[in-house]
PyMOL CGO cylinders between C-alpha atoms (Angstrom):
from pymol import cmd
from pymol.cgo import CYLINDER

trace = [
    CYLINDER, 63.85, 21.68, -11.69, 63.21, 20.40, -15.17, 0.3, 1, 1, 1, 1, 1, 1,
    CYLINDER, 63.21, 20.40, -15.17, 63.04, 16.74, -16.08, 0.3, 1, 1, 1, 1, 1, 1,
    CYLINDER, 63.04, 16.74, -16.08, 66.18, 17.22, -18.19, 0.3, 1, 1, 1, 1, 1, 1,
    CYLINDER, 66.18, 17.22, -18.19, 68.02, 18.57, -15.13, 0.3, 1, 1, 1, 1, 1, 1,
    CYLINDER, 68.02, 18.57, -15.13, 66.86, 15.63, -13.05, 0.3, 1, 1, 1, 1, 1, 1,
    CYLINDER, 66.86, 15.63, -13.05, 68.01, 13.22, -15.75, 0.3, 1, 1, 1, 1, 1, 1,
    CYLINDER, 68.01, 13.22, -15.75, 71.46, 14.84, -15.63, 0.3, 1, 1, 1, 1, 1, 1,
    CYLINDER, 71.46, 14.84, -15.63, 71.65, 14.29, -11.87, 0.3, 1, 1, 1, 1, 1, 1,
    CYLINDER, 71.65, 14.29, -11.87, 70.50, 10.70, -12.38, 0.3, 1, 1, 1, 1, 1, 1,
    CYLINDER, 70.50, 10.70, -12.38, 73.18, 10.13, -15.05, 0.3, 1, 1, 1, 1, 1, 1,
    CYLINDER, 73.18, 10.13, -15.05, 75.88, 11.45, -12.69, 0.3, 1, 1, 1, 1, 1, 1,
    CYLINDER, 75.88, 11.45, -12.69, 74.66, 9.15, -9.93, 0.3, 1, 1, 1, 1, 1, 1,
    CYLINDER, 74.66, 9.15, -9.93, 74.51, 6.25, -12.33, 0.3, 1, 1, 1, 1, 1, 1,
    CYLINDER, 74.51, 6.25, -12.33, 78.16, 6.85, -13.23, 0.3, 1, 1, 1, 1, 1, 1,
    CYLINDER, 78.16, 6.85, -13.23, 79.32, 7.49, -9.65, 0.3, 1, 1, 1, 1, 1, 1,
    CYLINDER, 79.32, 7.49, -9.65, 77.41, 4.63, -8.01, 0.3, 1, 1, 1, 1, 1, 1,
    CYLINDER, 77.41, 4.63, -8.01, 77.00, 1.76, -10.44, 0.3, 1, 1, 1, 1, 1, 1,
    CYLINDER, 77.00, 1.76, -10.44, 74.94, -0.87, -8.67, 0.3, 1, 1, 1, 1, 1, 1,
    CYLINDER, 74.94, -0.87, -8.67, 73.68, -4.31, -9.51, 0.3, 1, 1, 1, 1, 1, 1,
    CYLINDER, 73.68, -4.31, -9.51, 70.15, -3.30, -8.58, 0.3, 1, 1, 1, 1, 1, 1,
    CYLINDER, 70.15, -3.30, -8.58, 67.99, -0.32, -9.43, 0.3, 1, 1, 1, 1, 1, 1,
    CYLINDER, 67.99, -0.32, -9.43, 68.75, 3.33, -8.95, 0.3, 1, 1, 1, 1, 1, 1,
    CYLINDER, 68.75, 3.33, -8.95, 66.17, 5.83, -7.68, 0.3, 1, 1, 1, 1, 1, 1,
    CYLINDER, 66.17, 5.83, -7.68, 66.28, 9.63, -7.43, 0.3, 1, 1, 1, 1, 1, 1,
    CYLINDER, 66.28, 9.63, -7.43, 63.55, 11.72, -5.78, 0.3, 1, 1, 1, 1, 1, 1,
    CYLINDER, 63.55, 11.72, -5.78, 63.06, 15.45, -6.07, 0.3, 1, 1, 1, 1, 1, 1,
    CYLINDER, 63.06, 15.45, -6.07, 60.26, 17.10, -4.08, 0.3, 1, 1, 1, 1, 1, 1,
    CYLINDER, 60.26, 17.10, -4.08, 59.36, 20.35, -5.75, 0.3, 1, 1, 1, 1, 1, 1,
    CYLINDER, 59.36, 20.35, -5.75, 56.77, 22.94, -4.80, 0.3, 1, 1, 1, 1, 1, 1,
    CYLINDER, 56.77, 22.94, -4.80, 54.04, 21.70, -7.13, 0.3, 1, 1, 1, 1, 1, 1,
    CYLINDER, 54.04, 21.70, -7.13, 54.97, 18.08, -7.78, 0.3, 1, 1, 1, 1, 1, 1,
    CYLINDER, 54.97, 18.08, -7.78, 57.51, 15.42, -6.97, 0.3, 1, 1, 1, 1, 1, 1,
    CYLINDER, 57.51, 15.42, -6.97, 59.61, 13.48, -9.47, 0.3, 1, 1, 1, 1, 1, 1,
    CYLINDER, 59.61, 13.48, -9.47, 60.91, 9.97, -8.99, 0.3, 1, 1, 1, 1, 1, 1,
    CYLINDER, 60.91, 9.97, -8.99, 63.44, 8.69, -11.51, 0.3, 1, 1, 1, 1, 1, 1,
    CYLINDER, 63.44, 8.69, -11.51, 63.98, 4.95, -11.36, 0.3, 1, 1, 1, 1, 1, 1,
    CYLINDER, 63.98, 4.95, -11.36, 65.73, 2.41, -13.51, 0.3, 1, 1, 1, 1, 1, 1,
    CYLINDER, 65.73, 2.41, -13.51, 68.42, -0.18, -13.79, 0.3, 1, 1, 1, 1, 1, 1,
    CYLINDER, 68.42, -0.18, -13.79, 71.99, 0.82, -13.27, 0.3, 1, 1, 1, 1, 1, 1,
    CYLINDER, 71.99, 0.82, -13.27, 73.50, 1.85, -16.58, 0.3, 1, 1, 1, 1, 1, 1,
    CYLINDER, 73.50, 1.85, -16.58, 70.19, 2.53, -18.33, 0.3, 1, 1, 1, 1, 1, 1,
    CYLINDER, 70.19, 2.53, -18.33, 67.84, 5.44, -18.92, 0.3, 1, 1, 1, 1, 1, 1,
    CYLINDER, 67.84, 5.44, -18.92, 65.38, 5.90, -16.04, 0.3, 1, 1, 1, 1, 1, 1,
    CYLINDER, 65.38, 5.90, -16.04, 61.63, 6.03, -16.03, 0.3, 1, 1, 1, 1, 1, 1,
    CYLINDER, 61.63, 6.03, -16.03, 60.35, 9.35, -14.71, 0.3, 1, 1, 1, 1, 1, 1,
    CYLINDER, 60.35, 9.35, -14.71, 57.27, 9.23, -12.51, 0.3, 1, 1, 1, 1, 1, 1,
    CYLINDER, 57.27, 9.23, -12.51, 55.55, 12.49, -11.61, 0.3, 1, 1, 1, 1, 1, 1,
    CYLINDER, 55.55, 12.49, -11.61, 53.50, 12.73, -8.43, 0.3, 1, 1, 1, 1, 1, 1,
    CYLINDER, 53.50, 12.73, -8.43, 50.96, 15.55, -8.23, 0.3, 1, 1, 1, 1, 1, 1,
    CYLINDER, 50.96, 15.55, -8.23, 52.08, 16.04, -4.64, 0.3, 1, 1, 1, 1, 1, 1,
    CYLINDER, 52.08, 16.04, -4.64, 54.61, 18.79, -4.05, 0.3, 1, 1, 1, 1, 1, 1,
    CYLINDER, 54.61, 18.79, -4.05, 55.60, 20.50, -0.82, 0.3, 1, 1, 1, 1, 1, 1,
    CYLINDER, 55.60, 20.50, -0.82, 53.54, 23.65, -1.40, 0.3, 1, 1, 1, 1, 1, 1,
    CYLINDER, 53.54, 23.65, -1.40, 50.55, 21.79, -2.83, 0.3, 1, 1, 1, 1, 1, 1,
    CYLINDER, 50.55, 21.79, -2.83, 50.32, 19.48, 0.19, 0.3, 1, 1, 1, 1, 1, 1,
    CYLINDER, 50.32, 19.48, 0.19, 51.24, 22.29, 2.58, 0.3, 1, 1, 1, 1, 1, 1,
    CYLINDER, 51.24, 22.29, 2.58, 48.58, 24.70, 1.29, 0.3, 1, 1, 1, 1, 1, 1,
    CYLINDER, 48.58, 24.70, 1.29, 45.88, 22.08, 0.94, 0.3, 1, 1, 1, 1, 1, 1,
    CYLINDER, 45.88, 22.08, 0.94, 46.39, 20.18, 4.20, 0.3, 1, 1, 1, 1, 1, 1,
    CYLINDER, 46.39, 20.18, 4.20, 48.69, 22.12, 6.52, 0.3, 1, 1, 1, 1, 1, 1,
    CYLINDER, 48.69, 22.12, 6.52, 47.15, 25.57, 6.53, 0.3, 1, 1, 1, 1, 1, 1,
    CYLINDER, 47.15, 25.57, 6.53, 47.82, 25.75, 10.26, 0.3, 1, 1, 1, 1, 1, 1,
    CYLINDER, 47.82, 25.75, 10.26, 51.03, 24.67, 11.90, 0.3, 1, 1, 1, 1, 1, 1,
    CYLINDER, 51.03, 24.67, 11.90, 51.23, 22.29, 13.47, 0.3, 1, 1, 1, 1, 1, 1,
    CYLINDER, 51.23, 22.29, 13.47, 48.85, 20.29, 11.30, 0.3, 1, 1, 1, 1, 1, 1,
    CYLINDER, 48.85, 20.29, 11.30, 45.96, 18.48, 12.91, 0.3, 1, 1, 1, 1, 1, 1,
    CYLINDER, 45.96, 18.48, 12.91, 45.89, 14.70, 13.04, 0.3, 1, 1, 1, 1, 1, 1,
    CYLINDER, 45.89, 14.70, 13.04, 43.03, 14.75, 10.51, 0.3, 1, 1, 1, 1, 1, 1,
    CYLINDER, 43.03, 14.75, 10.51, 45.01, 16.97, 8.11, 0.3, 1, 1, 1, 1, 1, 1,
    CYLINDER, 45.01, 16.97, 8.11, 47.98, 14.62, 8.41, 0.3, 1, 1, 1, 1, 1, 1,
    CYLINDER, 47.98, 14.62, 8.41, 45.78, 11.60, 7.61, 0.3, 1, 1, 1, 1, 1, 1,
    CYLINDER, 45.78, 11.60, 7.61, 44.18, 13.35, 4.64, 0.3, 1, 1, 1, 1, 1, 1,
    CYLINDER, 44.18, 13.35, 4.64, 47.60, 14.29, 3.23, 0.3, 1, 1, 1, 1, 1, 1,
    CYLINDER, 47.60, 14.29, 3.23, 48.84, 10.71, 3.70, 0.3, 1, 1, 1, 1, 1, 1,
    CYLINDER, 48.84, 10.71, 3.70, 45.84, 9.40, 1.75, 0.3, 1, 1, 1, 1, 1, 1,
    CYLINDER, 45.84, 9.40, 1.75, 46.54, 11.80, -1.14, 0.3, 1, 1, 1, 1, 1, 1,
    CYLINDER, 46.54, 11.80, -1.14, 50.19, 10.74, -1.39, 0.3, 1, 1, 1, 1, 1, 1,
    CYLINDER, 50.19, 10.74, -1.39, 49.39, 7.02, -0.96, 0.3, 1, 1, 1, 1, 1, 1,
    CYLINDER, 49.39, 7.02, -0.96, 46.91, 7.23, -3.83, 0.3, 1, 1, 1, 1, 1, 1,
    CYLINDER, 46.91, 7.23, -3.83, 49.67, 8.65, -6.04, 0.3, 1, 1, 1, 1, 1, 1,
    CYLINDER, 49.67, 8.65, -6.04, 52.18, 6.00, -4.99, 0.3, 1, 1, 1, 1, 1, 1,
    CYLINDER, 52.18, 6.00, -4.99, 50.03, 2.87, -5.24, 0.3, 1, 1, 1, 1, 1, 1,
    CYLINDER, 50.03, 2.87, -5.24, 50.40, 2.41, -9.03, 0.3, 1, 1, 1, 1, 1, 1,
    CYLINDER, 50.40, 2.41, -9.03, 54.18, 2.97, -8.87, 0.3, 1, 1, 1, 1, 1, 1,
    CYLINDER, 54.18, 2.97, -8.87, 54.95, 0.05, -6.58, 0.3, 1, 1, 1, 1, 1, 1,
    CYLINDER, 54.95, 0.05, -6.58, 54.42, -2.43, -9.42, 0.3, 1, 1, 1, 1, 1, 1,
    CYLINDER, 54.42, -2.43, -9.42, 56.47, -0.42, -11.93, 0.3, 1, 1, 1, 1, 1, 1,
    CYLINDER, 56.47, -0.42, -11.93, 59.65, 0.36, -10.02, 0.3, 1, 1, 1, 1, 1, 1,
    CYLINDER, 59.65, 0.36, -10.02, 62.95, -1.41, -10.33, 0.3, 1, 1, 1, 1, 1, 1,
    CYLINDER, 62.95, -1.41, -10.33, 63.82, -2.46, -6.75, 0.3, 1, 1, 1, 1, 1, 1,
    CYLINDER, 63.82, -2.46, -6.75, 66.48, -0.31, -5.09, 0.3, 1, 1, 1, 1, 1, 1,
    CYLINDER, 66.48, -0.31, -5.09, 67.58, -0.28, -1.47, 0.3, 1, 1, 1, 1, 1, 1,
    CYLINDER, 67.58, -0.28, -1.47, 68.65, 3.35, -1.57, 0.3, 1, 1, 1, 1, 1, 1,
    CYLINDER, 68.65, 3.35, -1.57, 66.61, 6.37, -2.40, 0.3, 1, 1, 1, 1, 1, 1,
    CYLINDER, 66.61, 6.37, -2.40, 68.66, 9.36, -3.51, 0.3, 1, 1, 1, 1, 1, 1,
    CYLINDER, 68.66, 9.36, -3.51, 67.07, 12.68, -2.57, 0.3, 1, 1, 1, 1, 1, 1,
    CYLINDER, 67.07, 12.68, -2.57, 68.03, 15.69, -4.64, 0.3, 1, 1, 1, 1, 1, 1,
    CYLINDER, 68.03, 15.69, -4.64, 68.19, 18.61, -2.23, 0.3, 1, 1, 1, 1, 1, 1,
    CYLINDER, 68.19, 18.61, -2.23, 68.72, 22.23, -3.24, 0.3, 1, 1, 1, 1, 1, 1,
    CYLINDER, 68.72, 22.23, -3.24, 70.62, 24.42, -0.77, 0.3, 1, 1, 1, 1, 1, 1,
    CYLINDER, 70.62, 24.42, -0.77, 67.38, 26.02, 0.39, 0.3, 1, 1, 1, 1, 1, 1,
    CYLINDER, 67.38, 26.02, 0.39, 65.27, 22.85, 0.46, 0.3, 1, 1, 1, 1, 1, 1,
    CYLINDER, 65.27, 22.85, 0.46, 62.77, 22.42, 3.26, 0.3, 1, 1, 1, 1, 1, 1,
    CYLINDER, 62.77, 22.42, 3.26, 64.24, 19.03, 4.26, 0.3, 1, 1, 1, 1, 1, 1,
    CYLINDER, 64.24, 19.03, 4.26, 67.74, 20.37, 5.03, 0.3, 1, 1, 1, 1, 1, 1,
    CYLINDER, 67.74, 20.37, 5.03, 67.07, 20.23, 8.82, 0.3, 1, 1, 1, 1, 1, 1,
    CYLINDER, 67.07, 20.23, 8.82, 66.26, 16.53, 8.54, 0.3, 1, 1, 1, 1, 1, 1,
    CYLINDER, 66.26, 16.53, 8.54, 69.86, 15.74, 7.66, 0.3, 1, 1, 1, 1, 1, 1,
    CYLINDER, 69.86, 15.74, 7.66, 71.59, 17.92, 10.30, 0.3, 1, 1, 1, 1, 1, 1,
    CYLINDER, 71.59, 17.92, 10.30, 74.97, 17.58, 8.62, 0.3, 1, 1, 1, 1, 1, 1,
    CYLINDER, 74.97, 17.58, 8.62, 74.55, 13.90, 7.70, 0.3, 1, 1, 1, 1, 1, 1,
    CYLINDER, 74.55, 13.90, 7.70, 74.73, 12.61, 4.16, 0.3, 1, 1, 1, 1, 1, 1,
    CYLINDER, 74.73, 12.61, 4.16, 72.39, 9.64, 4.57, 0.3, 1, 1, 1, 1, 1, 1,
    CYLINDER, 72.39, 9.64, 4.57, 69.57, 8.45, 6.82, 0.3, 1, 1, 1, 1, 1, 1,
    CYLINDER, 69.57, 8.45, 6.82, 68.00, 5.09, 7.47, 0.3, 1, 1, 1, 1, 1, 1,
    CYLINDER, 68.00, 5.09, 7.47, 64.30, 4.56, 6.85, 0.3, 1, 1, 1, 1, 1, 1,
    CYLINDER, 64.30, 4.56, 6.85, 63.94, 4.25, 10.63, 0.3, 1, 1, 1, 1, 1, 1,
    CYLINDER, 63.94, 4.25, 10.63, 65.45, 7.73, 11.12, 0.3, 1, 1, 1, 1, 1, 1,
    CYLINDER, 65.45, 7.73, 11.12, 62.94, 9.18, 8.66, 0.3, 1, 1, 1, 1, 1, 1,
    CYLINDER, 62.94, 9.18, 8.66, 60.13, 7.23, 10.35, 0.3, 1, 1, 1, 1, 1, 1,
    CYLINDER, 60.13, 7.23, 10.35, 61.23, 8.59, 13.74, 0.3, 1, 1, 1, 1, 1, 1,
    CYLINDER, 61.23, 8.59, 13.74, 60.97, 12.18, 12.48, 0.3, 1, 1, 1, 1, 1, 1,
    CYLINDER, 60.97, 12.18, 12.48, 57.58, 11.43, 10.97, 0.3, 1, 1, 1, 1, 1, 1,
    CYLINDER, 57.58, 11.43, 10.97, 56.36, 9.88, 14.23, 0.3, 1, 1, 1, 1, 1, 1,
    CYLINDER, 56.36, 9.88, 14.23, 57.44, 13.07, 15.97, 0.3, 1, 1, 1, 1, 1, 1,
    CYLINDER, 57.44, 13.07, 15.97, 55.38, 15.09, 13.46, 0.3, 1, 1, 1, 1, 1, 1,
    CYLINDER, 55.38, 15.09, 13.46, 52.41, 12.79, 14.17, 0.3, 1, 1, 1, 1, 1, 1,
    CYLINDER, 52.41, 12.79, 14.17, 52.87, 13.36, 17.92, 0.3, 1, 1, 1, 1, 1, 1,
    CYLINDER, 52.87, 13.36, 17.92, 52.87, 17.11, 17.31, 0.3, 1, 1, 1, 1, 1, 1,
    CYLINDER, 52.87, 17.11, 17.31, 49.63, 16.69, 15.33, 0.3, 1, 1, 1, 1, 1, 1,
    CYLINDER, 49.63, 16.69, 15.33, 48.20, 14.90, 18.38, 0.3, 1, 1, 1, 1, 1, 1,
    CYLINDER, 48.20, 14.90, 18.38, 49.11, 17.74, 20.73, 0.3, 1, 1, 1, 1, 1, 1,
    CYLINDER, 49.11, 17.74, 20.73, 52.81, 17.42, 21.63, 0.3, 1, 1, 1, 1, 1, 1,
    CYLINDER, 52.81, 17.42, 21.63, 54.23, 20.96, 21.65, 0.3, 1, 1, 1, 1, 1, 1,
    CYLINDER, 54.23, 20.96, 21.65, 55.88, 21.85, 18.34, 0.3, 1, 1, 1, 1, 1, 1,
    CYLINDER, 55.88, 21.85, 18.34, 58.41, 24.01, 20.19, 0.3, 1, 1, 1, 1, 1, 1,
    CYLINDER, 58.41, 24.01, 20.19, 59.56, 20.97, 22.21, 0.3, 1, 1, 1, 1, 1, 1,
    CYLINDER, 59.56, 20.97, 22.21, 59.77, 18.68, 19.16, 0.3, 1, 1, 1, 1, 1, 1,
    CYLINDER, 59.77, 18.68, 19.16, 62.74, 20.30, 17.46, 0.3, 1, 1, 1, 1, 1, 1,
    CYLINDER, 62.74, 20.30, 17.46, 60.86, 20.21, 14.16, 0.3, 1, 1, 1, 1, 1, 1,
    CYLINDER, 60.86, 20.21, 14.16, 60.68, 23.37, 12.05, 0.3, 1, 1, 1, 1, 1, 1,
    CYLINDER, 60.68, 23.37, 12.05, 57.46, 25.37, 12.23, 0.3, 1, 1, 1, 1, 1, 1,
    CYLINDER, 57.46, 25.37, 12.23, 57.11, 25.16, 8.48, 0.3, 1, 1, 1, 1, 1, 1,
    CYLINDER, 57.11, 25.16, 8.48, 54.35, 23.64, 6.36, 0.3, 1, 1, 1, 1, 1, 1,
    CYLINDER, 54.35, 23.64, 6.36, 56.80, 22.93, 3.51, 0.3, 1, 1, 1, 1, 1, 1,
    CYLINDER, 56.80, 22.93, 3.51, 59.00, 20.90, 5.85, 0.3, 1, 1, 1, 1, 1, 1,
    CYLINDER, 59.00, 20.90, 5.85, 56.00, 18.96, 7.19, 0.3, 1, 1, 1, 1, 1, 1,
    CYLINDER, 56.00, 18.96, 7.19, 54.68, 18.30, 3.67, 0.3, 1, 1, 1, 1, 1, 1,
    CYLINDER, 54.68, 18.30, 3.67, 58.10, 17.28, 2.33, 0.3, 1, 1, 1, 1, 1, 1,
    CYLINDER, 58.10, 17.28, 2.33, 58.69, 14.97, 5.29, 0.3, 1, 1, 1, 1, 1, 1,
    CYLINDER, 58.69, 14.97, 5.29, 55.29, 13.35, 4.73, 0.3, 1, 1, 1, 1, 1, 1,
    CYLINDER, 55.29, 13.35, 4.73, 55.96, 12.83, 1.00, 0.3, 1, 1, 1, 1, 1, 1,
    CYLINDER, 55.96, 12.83, 1.00, 59.43, 11.44, 1.70, 0.3, 1, 1, 1, 1, 1, 1,
    CYLINDER, 59.43, 11.44, 1.70, 58.16, 9.10, 4.42, 0.3, 1, 1, 1, 1, 1, 1,
    CYLINDER, 58.16, 9.10, 4.42, 55.39, 7.76, 2.22, 0.3, 1, 1, 1, 1, 1, 1,
    CYLINDER, 55.39, 7.76, 2.22, 57.77, 7.18, -0.71, 0.3, 1, 1, 1, 1, 1, 1,
    CYLINDER, 57.77, 7.18, -0.71, 60.24, 5.31, 1.50, 0.3, 1, 1, 1, 1, 1, 1,
    CYLINDER, 60.24, 5.31, 1.50, 57.55, 3.37, 3.34, 0.3, 1, 1, 1, 1, 1, 1,
    CYLINDER, 57.55, 3.37, 3.34, 55.39, 2.29, 0.40, 0.3, 1, 1, 1, 1, 1, 1,
    CYLINDER, 55.39, 2.29, 0.40, 58.12, 1.78, -2.16, 0.3, 1, 1, 1, 1, 1, 1,
    CYLINDER, 58.12, 1.78, -2.16, 60.45, -0.11, 0.16, 0.3, 1, 1, 1, 1, 1, 1,
    CYLINDER, 60.45, -0.11, 0.16, 63.55, 2.05, 0.37, 0.3, 1, 1, 1, 1, 1, 1,
    CYLINDER, 63.55, 2.05, 0.37, 65.83, 1.22, 3.32, 0.3, 1, 1, 1, 1, 1, 1,
    CYLINDER, 65.83, 1.22, 3.32, 68.21, 4.19, 3.06, 0.3, 1, 1, 1, 1, 1, 1,
    CYLINDER, 68.21, 4.19, 3.06, 68.02, 7.81, 2.04, 0.3, 1, 1, 1, 1, 1, 1,
    CYLINDER, 68.02, 7.81, 2.04, 71.10, 9.44, 0.50, 0.3, 1, 1, 1, 1, 1, 1,
    CYLINDER, 71.10, 9.44, 0.50, 71.37, 13.18, 0.15, 0.3, 1, 1, 1, 1, 1, 1,
    CYLINDER, 71.37, 13.18, 0.15, 72.36, 14.48, -3.30, 0.3, 1, 1, 1, 1, 1, 1,
    CYLINDER, 72.36, 14.48, -3.30, 73.23, 18.11, -3.96, 0.3, 1, 1, 1, 1, 1, 1,
]
cmd.load_cgo(trace, "trace")
């Protein structure tokens, strides 16, 4: 999705959910991830992370399930991208996640429109357990590197940038 398209989604959210605090919209694409953030009623800043679902998946999750080492290496890559953003973002409790109909993270929502940070953390912990040897087939997680990479990116964004809730946007 283009930055202009993301800005249109942001503008619709800004109109639909005016808030006293900041507004944040995340889109995890194949090659990179975009985070739009700003004050309610204003134009957002657009931050581009060189960490997309396919990039992380191909580089770190060549085998599914990923190894614990691959998971740690992928976390380090995403953390390095996020560290400079923490000082630049307008605080927002909610992170809006723009999800296309075919997005890898669809299974995470299972019909729900929002998730708590704890629910995302729980799914990530399950992925970490799978990386440590818990059977993927018993986890209920998709056998998909794009899902694993997207979940990792999402978890790191929520964890390091302090988002308490995740709201699905279509």
